[in-house]
C-alpha positions as CSV (number, residue, x, y, z in Angstrom):
1,M,0.2,-49.2,-16.2
2,V,0.2,-45.8,-17.8
3,V,-2.6,-43.4,-16.4
4,R,-4.2,-41.4,-19.1
5,L,-4.5,-37.7,-18.3
6,P,-8.4,-37.5,-18.1
7,M,-8.3,-40.3,-15.5
8,L,-5.3,-38.7,-13.8
9,I,-6.9,-35.3,-13.4
10,E,-10.0,-36.9,-11.9
11,R,-7.8,-39.0,-9.5
12,V,-5.9,-35.8,-8.4
13,R,-9.2,-34.0,-7.9
14,R,-10.6,-36.7,-5.7
15,A,-7.3,-37.1,-3.7
16,L,-6.8,-33.4,-2.9
17,A,-10.4,-32.4,-2.4
18,P,-11.7,-30.5,-0.5
19,D,-8.5,-28.6,0.2
20,Y,-7.7,-28.0,-3.4
21,E,-10.0,-27.7,-6.4
22,V,-7.9,-28.9,-9.4
23,Q,-8.9,-27.0,-12.5
24,R,-6.6,-27.9,-15.4
25,E,-3.3,-29.3,-16.6
26,V,-0.6,-26.5,-16.9
27,A,2.5,-28.5,-18.0
28,G,3.8,-32.1,-18.1
29,G,7.2,-33.5,-18.2
30,G,8.9,-36.9,-18.0
31,M,8.6,-37.2,-14.2
32,G,5.6,-35.0,-13.3
33,V,2.5,-33.1,-14.2
34,V,1.6,-29.6,-13.0
35,F,-2.0,-28.6,-12.5
36,A,-3.6,-25.2,-11.8
37,A,-5.9,-25.4,-8.7
38,R,-7.7,-23.3,-6.2
39,Q,-6.6,-23.6,-2.6
40,A,-10.0,-23.4,-0.8
41,S,-8.7,-22.3,2.6
42,L,-6.9,-19.2,1.3
43,D,-9.0,-18.7,-1.8
44,R,-5.9,-18.4,-4.1
45,T,-4.8,-20.1,-7.3
46,V,-1.8,-22.5,-6.8
47,A,0.1,-24.9,-9.0
48,I,0.2,-28.5,-7.9
49,K,3.0,-30.7,-9.2
50,I,2.4,-34.5,-8.9
51,L,4.8,-37.3,-9.5
52,R,3.5,-39.5,-12.4
53,P,1.9,-42.5,-10.7
54,E,3.6,-45.0,-13.0
55,L,6.9,-43.7,-11.8
56,A,6.2,-43.6,-8.1
57,T,8.6,-46.1,-6.7
58,A,9.7,-45.6,-3.1
59,V,13.0,-44.1,-4.3
60,A,11.3,-41.8,-6.8
61,A,8.7,-40.7,-4.3
62,E,11.4,-39.8,-1.7
63,R,13.4,-37.8,-4.3
64,F,10.3,-36.0,-5.4
65,L,9.3,-35.0,-1.9
66,D,13.0,-34.1,-1.2
67,E,12.8,-31.7,-4.2
68,G,9.7,-30.1,-2.7
69,R,11.4,-29.7,0.7
70,I,14.5,-28.2,-0.8
71,L,12.5,-25.7,-2.9
72,A,10.5,-24.7,0.1
73,R,13.7,-23.6,1.9
74,L,14.9,-21.5,-1.0
75,A,14.0,-17.8,-1.4
76,H,14.9,-16.2,-4.7
77,P,12.9,-14.2,-7.2
78,A,13.4,-16.8,-9.9
79,I,12.4,-19.8,-7.7
80,V,8.7,-20.5,-7.3
81,P,7.8,-20.8,-3.6
82,V,6.6,-24.2,-2.4
83,Y,3.7,-24.1,0.2
84,D,2.9,-27.7,0.9
85,A,3.9,-31.3,0.1
86,G,2.6,-34.7,0.8
87,E,0.9,-37.9,-0.4
88,A,-2.8,-38.4,-0.9
89,D,-4.4,-41.6,-2.3
90,G,-1.0,-42.8,-3.5
91,L,-0.2,-39.6,-5.3
92,F,2.9,-37.6,-4.3
93,Y,2.5,-33.9,-4.8
94,Y,3.7,-30.5,-3.8
95,V,1.9,-27.1,-4.0
96,M,3.6,-24.0,-5.4
97,E,2.8,-20.4,-6.2
98,F,0.9,-20.3,-9.5
99,V,2.8,-18.4,-12.2
100,D,0.5,-17.1,-14.9
101,G,2.4,-16.9,-18.2
102,E,3.7,-18.9,-21.1
103,T,6.4,-21.4,-21.4
104,L,9.4,-20.5,-23.6
105,A,8.5,-23.6,-25.6
106,L,5.3,-21.9,-26.6
107,V,7.0,-18.7,-27.6
108,E,10.1,-20.2,-29.2
109,N,8.9,-19.3,-32.7
110,D,6.6,-16.5,-31.8
111,E,8.2,-13.3,-33.2
112,T,6.0,-11.1,-31.0
113,H,8.3,-12.0,-28.1
114,G,11.4,-11.2,-29.9
115,V,13.2,-14.5,-29.3
116,A,13.0,-15.9,-32.8
117,E,13.6,-12.7,-34.7
118,T,16.7,-11.7,-32.7
119,G,18.2,-15.1,-32.5
120,I,18.7,-14.8,-28.8
121,G,19.4,-18.1,-27.2
122,F,17.3,-19.3,-24.3
123,E,20.5,-19.5,-22.2
124,D,21.1,-15.7,-22.8
125,L,17.4,-14.9,-22.1
126,A,17.5,-16.8,-18.8
127,L,20.7,-15.2,-17.8
128,D,19.9,-11.5,-18.3
129,G,16.2,-11.6,-18.7
130,H,16.2,-9.0,-21.5
131,D,13.9,-7.0,-19.2
132,R,11.7,-10.1,-18.6
133,T,11.8,-12.5,-15.7
134,V,12.3,-16.1,-16.7
135,L,11.3,-18.8,-14.2
136,E,12.2,-22.5,-14.2
137,I,9.6,-24.9,-13.0
138,D,10.2,-28.7,-13.4
139,G,12.4,-28.1,-16.5
140,F,9.9,-25.7,-18.1
141,L,10.9,-22.1,-18.6
142,F,8.1,-19.6,-18.0
143,I,7.7,-15.9,-18.9
144,P,5.3,-14.6,-16.3
145,A,2.4,-12.6,-17.9
146,S,3.1,-9.6,-15.6
147,G,6.8,-9.5,-16.7
148,A,7.7,-9.4,-13.0
């Protein structure tokens, strides 16, 4: 059974309340969906990545949580910190720092960012940043709004 997003966001909201107030979808990929949320205890915006429920086999859930544990042990400017991970109401999730910005997919043909007009490949952009930080989150490349 495929869970439609409006139903999924409501399920995530119920499962993670009252600790997290899920606000909106940020990104979605083949394996997961990322939501922006407010962490009530610390009054901060976070990103919550969940494993798509229809893919949550025992093996997939363990790999997903392993990914969160591995990321939580890494410290690098281009790796988004993981704060928490777990399972709630059958949903597997981990909580990360929220990065406000745009995905490179959104700016791919936007000449104001200089990617399309210069012909710079994403690989080159990710390697040297061209004075911009590029972050990878779940296969999505983000350019933070602050340029940090």
